[in-house]
N, C-alpha and C positions, 0 to 999 in steps of 0.2 A: 470822874464825876465831881466830885469838892472843889478840884482843882479850876474845874470848867465855872465851878458856880461860884468860887472865891475871885476870879478874875473879872468875872463879869460884875462883881460885889464893887471890886477895886480901880472899875477903871471909870477915869475923869469921865463930865458933860465932851469934853472934846473928842476922847475915842469913842466913845458909845457912838457920838454922832455921825463921827468917818465909820463906825463899822453897820449903822441903820444904810447910809448913803450906801456905802457897800453892796447891802444885802440887797437893798431898791434895785442898783444899776445892774445885780444879777439877775436880779429876778425879769425885769425888761429883755435883758438880755435873750435870758430863756424861751420870754415868750415869742420875740420877735425870730430867733430859730425855731420856733414851733410854727409860727406864721410860713416861714418861709419854705419849708418842708413841705406842707399843705399842698402852696403853691408853686412850689419845686418840681413836682410828677403830675403825670395823669395816673391817677388809679385805674385797675380794674380787675376786678373778681375775675379769677380765669379757672377755680377747682376746689377742691375740698380733698386733703390729705388723712383718710381714715387710716391709714398706719400712725399718725403723729396722734400722742397723748392730746385730751379735749379737744376735737373733732374740728382742727381749725382751718379756717379759708386761707387757700392759695391767691396770694394777690398779688398782680402785678403791676411794680412803679416803673412809668416810663421817665424817664426828667423833660420835660419842657424844651424845646429850644428859648423861647421866647423867654423865660423865668430870667428875669435880674434881680438877686439876692438883694437884703437888706443885712446881711449877715454874714457868717462864713462857711452859709452852707454851699457855696458855690462850687466846691471840691465835692461833696458829698452829692450832689448833681450828676456832677460829671464822672465821678467814679461810678456810682450804686444803681446799678438798675437789675432787672430781673424778677423772678415769683418773690414774697415774703409772706411768712408765714406765722398769723397771728389766728387764737383763739375766738372760736365766735359765741361762747357762752357769753350769758350774761352783757351781750351787746346789743 
């Protein structure tokens, strides 16, 4: 922790600006990826799996043929399909 703090304290204004710009770009890319995932699939609730901890929903995610990604979600949309589980508590 001390090394991390020392590094931050000693960074130049240019280094700080570069680091913050990189973080901003990564946040924007992350948001775009999440947006792509939501738009890349047609989601459908297909049931519950009571054998799994947390009483999850079983969700089917089928790739949409008309989806045009803004990020690298294309290969995920092509490779990943089938039922997925998610806990439904707190949703």
